[in-house]
C-alpha positions as CSV (number, residue, x, y, z in Angstrom):
1,M,-10.9,48.0,-28.6
2,T,-7.9,48.7,-30.6
3,L,-7.1,51.9,-29.6
4,H,-7.4,50.3,-25.8
5,R,-4.6,48.2,-26.8
6,K,-2.6,50.7,-28.3
7,F,-2.4,52.1,-25.1
8,V,-1.6,49.1,-22.9
9,P,1.7,48.6,-22.7
10,R,3.6,45.8,-23.8
11,T,6.7,45.3,-21.9
12,L,6.3,43.2,-18.7
13,L,8.5,45.8,-17.3
14,V,7.0,49.3,-17.6
15,R,3.3,47.4,-16.8
16,T,5.1,45.9,-13.6
17,F,6.0,49.7,-12.4
18,L,2.8,51.0,-13.1
19,M,1.7,48.3,-11.1
20,L,3.8,49.1,-8.2
21,S,3.1,52.9,-8.6
22,L,-1.0,52.8,-8.7
23,L,-0.1,50.4,-5.8
24,I,2.2,53.6,-4.2
25,F,-0.1,56.1,-5.0
26,I,-2.8,54.7,-3.2
27,S,-1.0,54.1,-0.2
28,V,0.0,57.7,-0.3
29,A,-3.5,59.0,-0.8
30,T,-5.3,57.1,2.0
31,W,-2.3,58.0,4.5
32,L,-3.1,61.1,3.4
33,T,-7.0,61.1,3.6
34,L,-6.7,59.9,7.0
35,F,-4.3,62.1,8.2
36,A,-6.7,64.5,7.1
37,L,-9.5,63.0,9.2
38,A,-7.5,62.7,12.2
39,E,-6.5,66.3,12.6
40,R,-9.6,67.6,11.4
41,E,-11.9,66.7,15.0
42,P,-9.0,68.7,16.8
43,R,-9.0,71.4,15.4
44,A,-13.0,72.0,15.2
45,R,-12.7,71.1,19.0
46,Q,-9.9,73.9,19.4
47,L,-11.9,76.4,17.0
48,A,-14.5,75.8,19.7
49,Q,-12.8,76.0,22.9
50,L,-11.8,78.8,21.4
51,A,-15.1,80.5,20.3
52,V,-16.2,79.6,24.4
53,S,-13.2,81.5,25.7
54,V,-13.9,84.3,23.5
55,V,-17.3,84.4,24.3
56,N,-16.9,84.2,27.8
57,L,-13.7,86.7,28.1
58,T,-16.0,89.0,26.0
59,H,-19.6,88.6,28.5
60,A,-17.4,88.7,31.7
61,A,-15.3,92.3,30.6
62,L,-18.9,94.0,29.2
63,I,-20.2,93.2,32.4
64,A,-17.2,94.3,34.8
65,A,-16.6,97.4,32.7
66,D,-18.3,100.8,33.0
67,P,-20.9,101.3,30.8
68,V,-20.1,104.4,29.3
69,K,-16.7,102.6,28.5
70,R,-18.3,99.6,27.1
71,L,-18.0,100.6,23.3
72,A,-14.1,101.4,23.9
73,L,-14.1,97.8,24.5
74,L,-15.6,96.7,22.2
75,R,-13.6,98.6,19.8
76,D,-10.3,97.6,21.3
77,L,-11.1,93.7,20.4
78,A,-12.1,94.4,16.9
79,E,-9.0,96.2,16.6
80,S,-6.6,93.7,18.5
81,E,-8.4,90.4,18.7
82,G,-10.5,90.4,15.5
83,V,-13.4,89.9,17.4
84,H,-16.7,92.2,16.2
85,L,-19.9,92.1,18.7
86,Y,-23.6,93.4,17.1
87,P,-26.5,93.7,18.9
88,A,-29.3,90.9,17.9
89,E,-31.7,92.2,16.1
90,A,-35.1,90.3,14.9
91,T,-34.8,91.5,11.5
92,D,-31.5,90.0,11.3
93,I,-30.6,87.8,7.6
94,V,-29.3,84.5,9.6
95,K,-27.8,82.3,7.0
96,A,-26.7,78.8,9.2
97,L,-23.0,77.2,9.3
98,P,-22.3,74.5,7.2
99,D,-23.4,71.4,7.8
100,T,-20.0,69.6,7.7
101,Y,-18.7,66.9,10.1
102,F,-16.3,69.9,10.8
103,F,-18.9,72.6,11.6
104,R,-21.4,69.9,13.7
105,V,-18.2,68.9,15.9
106,M,-17.5,72.6,16.7
107,R,-21.0,73.0,17.0
108,E,-21.9,70.4,19.6
109,T,-18.6,71.0,21.2
110,A,-19.6,74.8,22.2
111,E,-22.7,73.7,23.1
112,S,-21.9,72.0,25.7
113,Q,-20.5,74.9,27.8
114,L,-22.4,77.7,26.4
115,G,-25.8,76.2,27.0
116,P,-28.6,75.1,24.4
117,K,-30.0,78.0,23.7
118,T,-26.9,79.3,22.1
119,R,-27.1,80.4,18.5
120,F,-24.3,79.7,15.8
121,A,-24.4,81.1,12.3
122,G,-22.0,81.4,9.2
123,T,-24.0,84.5,8.1
124,V,-25.3,87.6,9.5
125,N,-26.8,90.2,7.6
126,G,-24.4,89.6,4.4
127,L,-21.2,89.2,6.8
128,R,-19.3,85.7,6.9
129,G,-17.7,84.7,9.9
130,I,-18.4,82.3,12.6
131,W,-21.2,83.8,14.4
132,V,-22.0,82.8,18.1
133,S,-24.8,84.2,20.0
134,F,-24.9,85.1,24.1
135,S,-26.5,87.4,26.8
136,I,-24.8,89.0,28.9
137,D,-28.0,88.8,32.0
138,N,-29.7,85.3,30.2
139,S,-32.2,87.1,29.2
140,D,-33.4,87.0,25.7
141,E,-33.5,91.1,25.2
142,D,-29.9,91.4,25.2
143,D,-28.7,89.0,23.1
144,Y,-25.3,90.2,21.2
145,W,-23.9,88.1,17.7
146,L,-20.1,87.4,18.8
147,M,-18.2,87.5,15.5
148,L,-15.1,85.4,14.5
149,P,-13.0,85.8,11.8
150,G,-13.2,82.9,9.4
151,E,-9.8,82.8,9.2
152,H,-9.8,80.5,12.0
153,A,-12.0,77.6,10.8
154,E,-9.4,77.2,7.7
155,S,-6.1,75.4,8.3
156,D,-2.9,76.5,6.3
157,F,-1.9,74.3,3.4
158,P,1.2,71.6,5.1
159,W,3.7,72.8,2.4
160,N,6.7,71.4,4.1
161,W,4.6,68.2,4.4
162,L,4.1,68.2,0.8
163,G,7.5,68.4,-0.4
164,W,8.8,65.8,2.4
165,G,5.3,63.7,1.0
166,G,6.6,64.8,-2.5
167,A,10.3,63.3,-2.0
168,S,9.1,60.3,-0.1
169,L,7.0,59.5,-3.0
170,A,9.5,60.4,-6.1
171,L,12.4,58.5,-3.9
172,A,9.7,54.8,-3.4
173,L,9.1,55.3,-7.6
174,L,13.1,55.5,-8.1
175,V,13.4,51.9,-5.9
176,A,10.6,50.7,-7.7
177,W,11.5,51.0,-10.8
178,L,15.5,49.4,-9.4
179,I,13.6,46.1,-8.5
180,V,10.7,45.8,-11.0
181,S,13.8,46.4,-13.5
182,R,16.6,43.8,-11.5
183,V,13.9,41.3,-11.8
184,T,12.7,41.4,-15.1
185,L,16.5,42.3,-16.6
186,P,17.4,38.1,-16.8
187,L,14.0,37.9,-18.5
188,R,14.9,40.3,-21.2
189,A,18.0,38.8,-21.7
190,L,16.3,35.4,-22.0
191,A,14.3,36.9,-24.1
192,G,16.8,38.1,-26.5
193,A,18.4,34.9,-26.2
194,A,15.5,33.5,-27.8
195,K,15.4,35.6,-30.2
196,E,19.0,34.8,-31.4
197,L,17.9,30.9,-31.2
198,G,15.0,31.2,-33.7
199,R,16.9,32.7,-36.3
200,G,19.3,29.7,-36.1
201,R,22.4,31.6,-34.0
202,Q,23.4,29.7,-31.4
203,P,23.3,31.8,-28.0
204,E,25.7,32.7,-25.4
205,P,24.9,30.3,-22.6
206,L,23.0,32.9,-20.2
207,P,24.2,33.9,-16.4
208,E,22.2,32.0,-13.9
209,R,21.6,34.3,-11.5
210,G,18.6,35.7,-9.7
211,A,16.0,34.6,-8.0
212,I,15.5,31.2,-7.6
213,E,12.8,30.3,-10.1
214,L,15.4,32.9,-12.6
215,Q,18.0,30.7,-11.8
216,Q,16.2,27.6,-12.9
217,L,14.6,29.0,-15.7
218,T,17.8,30.3,-17.2
219,E,19.2,26.9,-16.8
220,T,16.4,24.8,-18.1
221,F,16.9,27.4,-21.6
222,N,21.2,27.3,-21.8
223,R,20.2,23.1,-21.4
224,M,18.0,23.6,-23.9
225,S,20.0,25.2,-26.2
226,E,22.9,23.1,-26.0
227,D,20.6,20.2,-27.2
228,L,19.5,22.1,-30.1
229,K,22.5,22.6,-30.9
230,R,23.9,19.1,-30.3
231,I,20.6,18.1,-32.4
232,E,21.7,20.6,-35.4
233,L,25.4,19.3,-35.3
234,D,24.4,15.6,-35.9
235,R,21.8,16.1,-38.2
236,A,24.4,17.9,-40.3
237,E,26.6,15.2,-39.7
238,V,23.7,12.5,-40.3
239,L,23.1,14.5,-44.1
240,A,26.6,15.1,-45.3
241,G,27.1,11.3,-44.6
242,I,24.2,10.3,-46.5
243,S,25.2,12.8,-49.3
244,H,29.1,11.1,-49.7
245,D,27.6,8.0,-49.4
246,L,25.1,8.3,-52.4
247,R,26.7,10.4,-54.4
248,T,29.2,8.2,-55.2
249,P,27.8,5.7,-56.5
250,L,25.5,8.1,-58.2
251,A,28.4,9.1,-60.1
252,R,29.1,5.1,-60.9
253,L,25.7,5.5,-62.6
254,R,25.8,8.3,-64.6
255,L,29.2,6.7,-65.6
256,E,28.0,3.6,-66.1
257,A,24.5,4.9,-67.9
258,E,26.6,6.8,-70.6
259,M,29.0,4.1,-71.2
260,S,26.4,1.0,-71.5
261,I,23.3,2.4,-72.8
262,D,23.1,1.9,-76.4
263,D,19.4,3.7,-77.0
264,D,20.0,7.5,-77.0
265,A,16.7,8.3,-74.9
266,A,16.9,5.6,-72.4
267,R,20.5,7.2,-71.6
268,S,19.5,10.7,-71.3
269,A,16.3,9.2,-69.2
270,V,18.5,7.9,-66.8
271,I,21.0,10.8,-66.7
272,E,18.0,12.8,-66.1
273,D,17.0,10.6,-62.8
274,I,20.6,10.7,-61.6
275,E,20.7,14.6,-61.8
276,Q,17.5,15.1,-59.8
277,M,18.9,12.6,-57.1
278,D,21.7,14.5,-56.8
279,A,19.4,17.9,-56.8
280,I,17.4,16.3,-54.1
281,I,20.7,15.3,-52.2
282,A,22.5,18.4,-52.9
283,Q,18.4,20.4,-51.2
284,F,18.7,18.5,-48.2
285,L,22.3,19.4,-47.7
286,D,21.8,23.4,-48.5
287,Y,18.4,23.2,-45.3
288,A,20.8,21.5,-42.9
289,R,23.8,23.7,-43.8
290,G,22.2,26.9,-42.8
291,D,24.9,29.3,-41.7
292,S,27.4,26.5,-41.0
293,G,28.7,28.8,-39.4
294,E,29.9,31.4,-41.4
295,G,30.4,34.7,-40.3
296,A,29.2,38.2,-41.4
297,E,31.1,40.4,-43.9
298,L,30.4,43.4,-45.7
299,T,29.6,42.7,-49.0
300,D,27.4,44.5,-52.2
301,V,24.4,42.8,-52.3
302,N,24.3,44.1,-56.1
303,A,26.9,42.4,-57.4
304,L,26.4,39.5,-55.4
305,V,22.7,38.5,-56.9
306,T,24.1,39.4,-60.5
307,Q,26.8,36.8,-60.3
308,V,24.1,34.2,-58.8
309,A,21.9,35.0,-61.5
310,S,24.4,34.7,-64.3
311,T,25.4,31.0,-62.8
312,Q,21.8,29.8,-63.1
313,G,21.8,29.7,-66.9
314,R,18.5,30.1,-68.6
315,A,17.7,32.2,-66.1
316,S,21.0,35.1,-66.9
317,S,19.7,34.9,-70.4
318,T,15.8,36.5,-69.5
319,A,16.4,38.2,-66.6
320,Q,15.3,42.0,-66.2
321,F,17.4,43.7,-63.6
322,T,16.2,46.8,-61.9
323,L,19.6,47.5,-59.3
324,G,18.5,49.6,-56.7
325,E,21.4,52.0,-55.2
326,L,22.4,49.5,-52.0
327,P,25.7,50.3,-49.9
328,P,27.7,47.2,-48.7
329,A,26.0,45.5,-45.9
330,L,27.0,42.9,-43.2
331,I,25.6,39.5,-45.2
332,H,26.1,35.3,-44.8
333,R,27.6,35.6,-48.4
334,Q,27.5,32.0,-48.6
335,A,23.8,32.2,-46.9
336,L,22.5,34.6,-48.9
337,T,23.9,33.0,-52.2
338,R,21.8,29.6,-51.5
339,A,18.7,31.9,-51.2
340,L,18.9,33.8,-54.4
341,A,19.4,30.4,-56.3
342,N,16.6,29.0,-54.9
343,L,14.4,32.0,-55.5
344,L,15.5,31.8,-59.3
345,D,15.5,28.7,-59.6
346,N,11.7,28.7,-58.9
347,A,11.5,31.9,-60.7
348,R,13.1,29.6,-63.7
349,K,10.7,27.0,-63.5
350,Y,7.1,28.2,-63.3
351,G,7.8,31.8,-64.6
352,G,9.0,31.0,-68.1
353,N,10.8,33.6,-69.9
354,Q,9.2,36.6,-68.1
355,I,11.8,36.8,-64.8
356,A,12.9,40.0,-63.5
357,V,15.2,41.4,-60.4
358,E,14.8,44.5,-58.6
359,T,16.6,45.8,-55.3
360,R,16.3,48.6,-53.0
361,I,16.4,49.9,-49.7
362,E,13.0,50.1,-47.9
363,N,12.3,51.4,-44.5
364,G,16.1,51.1,-43.3
365,E,16.2,47.2,-44.9
366,I,16.9,45.8,-48.7
367,L,14.7,44.4,-51.0
368,V,15.5,42.2,-53.6
369,D,11.9,41.4,-55.5
370,V,12.3,38.3,-57.7
371,L,9.3,38.2,-60.1
372,D,7.8,36.0,-62.6
373,R,4.2,35.4,-64.6
374,G,3.9,32.9,-63.4
375,P,0.7,30.9,-62.1
376,G,0.9,32.4,-58.2
377,I,0.2,31.2,-54.6
378,P,-3.1,31.8,-53.2
379,A,-2.4,33.9,-50.1
380,S,-4.2,30.7,-48.4
381,E,-1.2,28.6,-48.5
382,I,1.8,31.1,-48.5
383,E,2.6,30.7,-44.5
384,R,2.7,26.3,-44.8
385,L,4.5,26.4,-48.3
386,K,7.2,28.4,-45.8
387,R,7.4,24.6,-43.9
388,P,10.0,22.4,-44.5
389,F,9.0,18.7,-47.0
390,T,5.4,21.0,-48.1
391,R,4.5,21.5,-51.9
392,L,1.3,23.1,-54.0
393,E,-0.6,20.9,-55.3
394,N,-1.9,22.7,-58.5
395,A,0.4,24.4,-61.5
396,R,3.1,25.6,-59.3
397,T,3.9,22.2,-58.1
398,D,7.6,20.7,-59.0
399,A,6.7,17.3,-58.4
400,S,10.3,16.2,-58.3
401,G,11.2,18.9,-55.5
402,T,11.5,18.3,-51.8
403,G,9.3,21.0,-50.6
404,L,12.1,22.6,-49.3
405,G,13.4,25.6,-51.2
406,L,11.1,28.0,-49.5
407,A,12.4,26.8,-45.8
408,I,16.0,27.4,-46.9
409,V,14.9,30.8,-48.4
410,E,13.2,31.7,-45.1
411,R,15.5,30.3,-42.6
412,I,18.0,32.1,-44.0
413,A,16.2,35.3,-44.0
414,N,15.9,35.4,-40.5
415,L,19.5,34.3,-40.3
416,H,19.8,38.2,-41.9
417,E,16.8,39.9,-38.8
418,G,14.5,39.5,-42.0
419,Q,11.5,37.6,-43.5
420,L,10.7,36.1,-46.5
421,E,6.8,37.5,-48.4
422,L,5.3,35.6,-51.5
423,L,3.1,38.5,-52.8
424,A,0.5,38.3,-55.7
425,R,2.0,40.4,-59.2
426,E,0.4,42.6,-61.0
427,G,-0.9,41.3,-63.8
428,G,-0.6,38.0,-62.6
429,G,2.8,35.8,-61.3
430,M,4.0,36.4,-58.0
431,I,7.2,38.6,-56.2
432,A,9.1,36.2,-54.3
433,R,10.7,39.2,-51.8
434,L,13.5,38.7,-49.9
435,R,13.9,41.0,-46.8
436,L,17.2,41.9,-44.9
437,A,18.3,44.3,-42.1
438,L,20.8,46.5,-43.5
439,K,23.6,46.4,-41.0
440,S,27.4,47.7,-42.3
């Protein structure tokens, strides 16, 4: 089943073209078959008429000729027309003509003019040809075999028709390809725009042209794209407003706590809660921000990884770096900074003090691995945890988190035409692998 699917074309362009090509081939084959059937019967009747004419002429010549000169007459017929005359013997080894439609029509047509006593054969005494019997005086004693060359039953291959047919077939296939490619071109453009939209980018409006159904589809997609853009902007504005409105009173609360609470433990607890609330707000903003319209620029990914790790406090002092040689790549710098910060922060929270960061190039992609020795994530939960507001109910759970960290990283990976992979690490722990398309 898998092997069968491997050879099945996956694109609409190729599938439709192959179906049209099959239809054209079947049509051409059908017309060729009909042509062969249509010309077979007239050719068989023509051969029968030739045999009748040769038999009648030979019969008349033999009767009119001087018996002494008959031998010379037969020799002339053999040399000039390829017609051979042999006396029929009782000991002749006779094989019938092939039992095909062509020879049945030929035999029936000739018998209707030469009489029912006429015999036909394909081979007499080992000699192949078209054999027809007749008698000079209508008696059975003077029967003769008249042999026509077998070439009379053959037809020349229509090379000229084959050439014209091949040219017509090639032209039909070319036109079919142009038609199918023109029909599928808007669909390919729509698929590309949908792919861009899935990566969090805003594609340019597609031209609304072509068949009415394609125009309606393109118009609906453009309207959906604009609606999503507007929703995204509204969400970013709302979250930015919430952040501004909340962070101001949070700052006052922190200042009030530091000045008014005498108990050190209570003051530290309140300040910690305020910082946690501020971190949650920041994570909401990171998720809503996306790329913030930031353009891609050539970036040294190794330098960016080192820079982000150096801002992670305890993570910077424990992380072990294995940085491969990476060429400068087109990167959304601020977005990738947020993704790396999330991965390193997760490793710091759940991986203890054994954190490692590795970079390399593999299959034309930049790989950034953040490794830890924490409890890891079950394989069945990996895809679910990439969705927003989901957390794992085990030792790797951050009760104070929002469940947006991995969703933010996944969105930024898609922005770079890559993906986030969560893998089990040999010896225990987890590998958070960020794949990025290598563009320069």
